[in-house]
N, C-alpha and C positions, 0 to 999 in steps of 0.2 A: 478487589476485582470489580471493575465497572460492568454494568449490564452490557451484554453483547448483542441483544436483539436490536433491530432498527427502532429508533425512537417513535416513529409513526406507528409501528406495530404495537409497541408497549402502550402508547397513548390510547390506541383503539381498544386494546384489551381491557385496560382498567376502566375506561369510560363505559364499556359494555358490560363490566362486571364479569368478565370471562374467567371462571374458576379453573379452566383447563390450563391456565398459565401459572397456577400456583407453584411456587418453588423455582420457576424459571427466572423471575426477577421480582424485585420489591420496589415499592415506590415510597419515597419520603415526602411528607407533606410539610413544606417550609413554614406554613402559618401556624401549625400545631405542634411541630416537633415529633410527630408520630410517623412510624413506617408501617405499611400494610401489604397484604397480598393483593394481587390484581383483582380478585373477585370479592373484595371486602364489601359488605352490604351497607357500610356507612355512606353518607353523602359524598358524592364525587367532588374532589377539589378541582379548581381550575388548572389546566395544563401548565400555566406560567408559575404555579405554586408547587410544582412537582419536580423531584429529581429521582433518577433511577439507580438501582444498585443490583449487582449480580448475586449478592449473598446477604443474609441477615447480619453477618459479621461486619460487612462494609457499612451497612446502615447504622449499626450501633456505634461503631468507631467514628462515624460522621456526626454523632450526637443525637440520633433519633431513638425513641423508645418504642417498644412494640405496641401495636393497637390492641385494645382489650376486646374488641368485637371479633376481628378475624384471627387473632392470635397467631401471628406469622412465625413464632418460634415453635409452635406445636407441629409435630410430625405424625403422620398416620401410623397406627400400630406401634406407637412408642411404648416402652415398658412402663409399668405403674410406678416404679421407683424414680423414673425421670420426671413424671408428672408431680410426684411428691417434692422432688428437689427443686423443680422450677417454681412450684407454688411457694416454697420457702424463700427462694431468691426474690420473687415478686413481692412477698410480704415485707421484706426488709432489704431494699435495694442497696442501702448504704453499708450493709454488713459484709464481712468476708468470712468464708468458711474454709478453714485449713484442712489439709488431708487428714490430720489426726482427728479433727472434729467430724469429718465424714465417716471415719472408721467407728467413732463412738456412736454415730447414728445408724450404724449397720450397713453403710455403703462401702464397697471396695474402691479405694481411691484410684487404683489402676484402671478398673472397669469404667469408672466415671470419666477419667481423663481420656480414655480411648474413645468412648461414646461421643463426648463433646468434640473431640478432634475430628472424628469421622463425620459427625452430623453438622457441626457448625464451623468447622475449619479452625478451631482454637481449643485449648485446654479449658477445663472448668474454671481454673483460676483466672485465665485470660477473659473468659466469658463474664465473670463477675466484675473484673476491672472495666470491661467494656460497658456493662450495665451502669456502674457507678459514674463512668465518664458521660454516658448518655444522659444521666440524670442531671449532672452538673452542666453539661452543654445545652440542655434544654433551657436553663436560665440564661446562659451566655447568648444563645440564639436570639432571644428576644431583644437584646441590645438596649436595655433600659435599666434604670436603677432599681434595685430591689430593697425594700424596707421591711421592717418587722411585721407591719400590718399585712403585707402581701403573703409572707411566709405563714402567718397564723390564720389565714382566711379559709383554709381547706385544702385538701390534697390536690384538686384540680387547679388550684391557684398557687401551687408551689410549696405548701407547707410540707408535703411529702418529699420535696427535693432539698429541704434545708440541711439535713444531716449529710447528704451526699455532697452538697456544695461545700460545707464546712470541712468534711473529711478530705476532699480533693484539694481545696484551695486555702484551707486554714482559717478563714474568717468570713463573715458576711459584711458587706459594706454598710457603713453607718453615715454619720454626718462629718466624716473626716474630710479635711480640705482637699481639693482636687490635686494639689501638688504632692500630697502624701499617698495618693492612691496608686494601685497597680491595676491597669486596665487589661482585660483579657478578652480575646476574640478568637473565632475560628476562621482559618483561611484555607480555601480549597485550592489544591494544586493537582497537576497531572499525576502525582505520586500518592494522592490521597489527602485527606484533611489534615491540617496542622493546627496546633494550638499556639497562639502567640500572646505575649504579654509585654507591656511597656509602662514605664514610669513617665513622669514629666520630662526626664532627661533623655530618654531613648528606649529602644527595644532591649528587653532583658531576657526574653525567652522566645524560642521558636523550635517546636518539637513535633514530631509526627504523633498524631492522635492515638495510634495504636501501639506506641512504643511502651514497653514494660516500665521504663524509667520515668514516664511522664509524671505520675503522681509524686514521685520522690523529687523530681525537678521543681514541681510547683511548690512543694513544701519548702524546698531550699530557697526559692525565690521569696516566699512569704517570710521566712526568717531573715533573709538578707535585707529586705526593704521595709518590713514591719507594717506597712499600711495594708488596709483591707483590699481584696480583689473586687473590681467593679466590672460586670459583664457588658462592656461596650468598648468601642474603639476611640482612641485619641488620635491626634494628628500623626504621631509616629507610626501607629498601626495602619493607618490609611496609606501612608507613604510606603510602608513595608509591603502591603498588599499590591500596590501599583508596581513596585520594583520587582517583586517576585513574578508578577504576570509578565513583565518585560523580559526578565531573566529566562523564563521557560519558553518565551517566544524568540529567543536568541537575539534580543534587541538590547541587552544590558550585560556587561561583563564585570562591572564593579558596583557593589552596593554603596549607596551614600547615606542611607538612613542612619541616624545617630544610634550608637550602641552603648549599653551599660552592662559591664560584666565583672563585678567584684569577685575576688578570689584571693588565694594566697599569692605572694609575690611570684612563686614558681609557676603556678597555674596561669597567671596573667602573662608571664613571659611566653609561655607556650601558645596561648590564645592569640597574642599579638603576632607571634611568628606565623601562625596559621593565616592571619590576615595578609601577610606579605607573600604568600604563595600565589602567583599570578594565575588568572583564569586560563584553563587549558593545560596547566602544568601540574605535576605531582612531586612529592618529596617522600623519602623513606623516613621511618622513625629515627634512624641513625642521623640522617641529614638534618632533621628537625632539631635533634638534641645538639648537634654541632652548631647549628645556627644560633642557639641561645647560650652558647659558650660552655656547655656541659655534655661532652660527647659520651660520657659513661652513663648518663641518666636516661637511657633508651626506654627502660621499663616505666620509669616515672613519667616520661613524656607520653607514652601510650596511655597511661592512666588518666593524665590530665586531658588528653585528647578526647577520651571517652566521656569525660565530665563536662564537655562543652555544652552549654545550655542554648546556644543560638545556632542551630543547624543551618546548613547551606550558606548563610551569610558569613559566619565564621567557618570557613570551609574545611572542617575536619575530614570530609570525604576525599580530600586531595592527598591524604597521607596513606601510603601503601607500604607493603613489605619490601625489604631490600631486594628480593628476587623479582620484584615487579608484580607479584600477585596482589590482589585487592586487599587482603587482610580483613580485619573486622570493621563493622560499622553498626552503630546502635539502631539505625533505621532499617537495617537489612541490606545484604550484599546486592540485591537486585536494584535497590534504589541507588546505591553507591555506583554501580555500573552505569545506570541511566544518567546520573549527574555527570560522571566523567565523560561519557560519550557525548552528552549535550554540549559540554564545554569544549570538546575537541571538534565540534561542528560536524560530527559523523552522523550516520543514520541512527535515529533514536526510536526505539519502540516503547510504548507505554508499558511500564512494568506492571505485572499482575500483582494484586495485593494478597 
């Protein structure tokens, strides 16, 4: 969910340090990768270096980490057990805590899940995934090479981010030749931030930053291509960014950026069939199965569709149920509805996150 207050009002509020706006919006500081409350006592960033969010969830999934001074994740009158849990998450941001481990610590997993869902708009597990992602995206945001000296020079210089980066992306970049690297970047869209990756041959990943499957998809990409992830853009990612901008502005109906999508022979047939669905059209799972010459493989087609690693460009959102209903979509049905409406040139509303 993007911030709903007028930009001029939000800018005035944070420049004035107006604490009465706490919780109404959050500001992400592009130069530091930190997000704050409007009344944060830290030095005020320049307006050009600020972007606004309607929730802490949106700020984290966009790659920002919470400010240590104004503590935007803290709520008034929060129970002591929440403070304890948040302190543990902050101490080891790369770690995950399973429900069984919560129970061992004396926390009721159901209570924890409901509190985080009500307070932050996501479950505790989703909250931890967002924190790990924000750690990794902090490195990506800087758009420069990362070497061991940077990681080992102290927490504020990213040593604290190393484990999060490795867990999310598999490896840290070294002296690997450019042609063997996988470049990773964040791309902002009207539907929220997306994580994109590309090799020297073409784009190999485009996924919504808040999708549960993201970390698994990144791990798969790491195994398929072998090279280390480098947090910067190559020419393919620059082109992808430009084409996505044109697509959302209704100025482009066919992507031309080179794609690389290794998979099983069956998966590749499905993904290639998706590329043949024209802009503004849809196909049922049954029709898609028939188009690849295997009309009985409807379930397998649906599974391969869900494993598509290049959202929007390989248009898995154009596959619907036989009865015309939307069916599933990894990025969420509201995003699927938005994309289909956009392609049919109808009235489009920005989907809330």
